[in-house]
N, C-alpha and C positions, 0 to 999 in steps of 0.2 A: 504494500500500500504506500501511498504518498507519505503518510505519517511515519511509517517504519523507515522509509528512505531518509526522511529528515532527521530522525533520531540517530540513524547510523552515521550520517554526515557529521552531526554534532559530536557523537561519541568519539569518532576518529579524526575530527577536525579536518575534514576533507575540503580542499580549496576549489571544489567544482560541484556542480549539480548532478545528482543521480536522477535518471528518468524513471518514471513508473508507468506501467502499462496495465492498469487495473481491469480494463475491458479485454485484455489479451489480444488485441488486434494485431499489434506488431509481432508478438510471439507466434501467432498463427501464420503470418506472412513469411517469417523466417523459418517456419516449420520446426519449431523447437518444443511444441506441445505434444505430449504423448498421453494416451489413455492407459491407466493402470488400475488395478484393484487394490484397495486398501481396506483391510478388515472385511473383505468380501463386497465392498461397495466401489463402484466405478468413480474414479477421480481423474482430473487432468493435472499432470505434473509438467514442470518445465525442465528440459534437459539443460544441464550446465554446459553452455556453449559460448565461445568467444569468437567474435567476428572482428577481423582487422580491416578497417575501411581506409583506403589510401586517400591521398590528397585530391583525387578526381572523384571521390565519392563511391568508388567501386570496391566491392569486397575482394580483398587480396588474398586472405587466408582465413580458414575456419579451423578452430580447435574444438573438438567434440569431447563430451564426457570429461571435462577438465577437473583437475584437482585444484581448488582455490589456493592451497599452500604452494603449489608449483607453477601455476599458470603465468603469473607476472614475470618470473624469471625466464620462462620459455618464450614469452612474447618479446621481452627485452633482447634476448639472444638472437631471435629472428630478425628484429629491427636492426640490430648492430651488424648483421652480416652484410 
């Protein structure tokens, strides 16, 4: 939610805005929503995915099923190549 994003930004003193997609429109367009069963009930979950968008606004690289503890260093290594 927008509120949880604001709290996260405050907690970690982030110098940028995090976007929220409460209606899941963008998530659907990027095809990162999956249907799963949770305790026998169907739910939609978001796949942890990172998209690197280049200066022309095009997706240059996609990392799927990312580990949040490792993803930033992987992206930095890719960019520095």
